[in-house]
C-alpha positions in Angstrom: 74.7 13.2 81.5 73.6 13.9 78.0 75.5 16.2 75.7 78.4 16.5 78.1 76.4 18.8 80.3 77.1 18.9 84.0 74.2 18.4 86.4 73.1 21.5 88.2 71.5 20.8 91.6 68.8 23.2 92.8 67.1 23.7 96.1 63.5 24.8 95.5 60.3 25.9 97.2 56.8 25.2 96.0 53.6 26.8 97.0 50.9 24.2 97.2 47.2 24.7 96.4 46.4 24.8 100.2 49.0 27.7 100.5 51.6 25.5 102.4 55.2 25.5 101.3 57.3 22.5 100.2 61.0 22.4 100.0 63.0 19.9 97.9 66.1 19.4 95.7 66.5 18.2 92.1 68.8 18.3 89.2 65.9 18.4 86.7 63.5 21.1 87.8 61.1 20.8 84.9 60.7 17.0 85.3 60.4 17.3 89.1 57.7 20.0 88.8 55.7 17.8 86.4 56.0 14.9 88.9 54.8 17.0 91.8 51.8 18.2 89.7 51.1 14.6 88.6 51.1 13.6 92.3 54.0 11.2 91.9 56.9 13.2 93.4 56.3 13.5 97.1 53.7 12.2 99.6 53.3 15.8 100.9 52.4 17.4 97.6 50.4 14.4 96.4 47.2 15.7 98.0 48.1 19.4 97.9 48.4 20.0 94.1 48.7 21.8 91.9 51.9 23.3 93.0 53.7 26.5 91.8 57.4 27.1 91.9 58.1 30.2 94.0 61.9 29.9 94.7 64.9 28.1 93.2 68.5 28.4 94.2 71.4 26.7 92.4 73.8 24.7 94.5 77.3 23.4 93.9 76.4 19.7 94.1 73.9 17.3 95.6 75.4 17.6 99.1 75.2 21.4 99.1 71.6 21.2 97.8 70.7 18.8 100.7 72.3 21.1 103.2 70.5 24.1 101.9 67.2 22.2 101.9 67.7 21.4 105.6 68.5 25.1 106.3 65.4 26.2 104.5 63.2 23.6 106.1 64.4 24.8 109.6 63.2 28.4 108.8 59.8 29.7 110.0 57.1 30.2 107.4 57.6 34.0 107.7 61.4 33.6 107.0 60.6 31.3 104.0 58.2 33.9 102.6 60.9 36.6 103.1 63.4 34.4 101.2 60.8 34.0 98.4 60.2 37.8 98.4 63.9 38.7 98.3 64.4 36.4 95.3 61.8 38.4 93.3 63.8 41.6 93.5 
């Protein structure tokens, strides 16, 4: 990593233009968001852009981020929206 920085893994949720939610992980959120909005990051968001970041949660490492992603993906839409809402407080 550049400048001796450690990578911070994040689990994130996006709201797509069709109001659906997309969950993913990254260690470079700015770059990943740009890729989603360019239509090059994920098949799901390719036709559903533009996307808006609505939730991001730091994780200890890639493994923890992947586990959290699976947990969030298993939630109902209502529970995902509640998670987003609780992060805004």
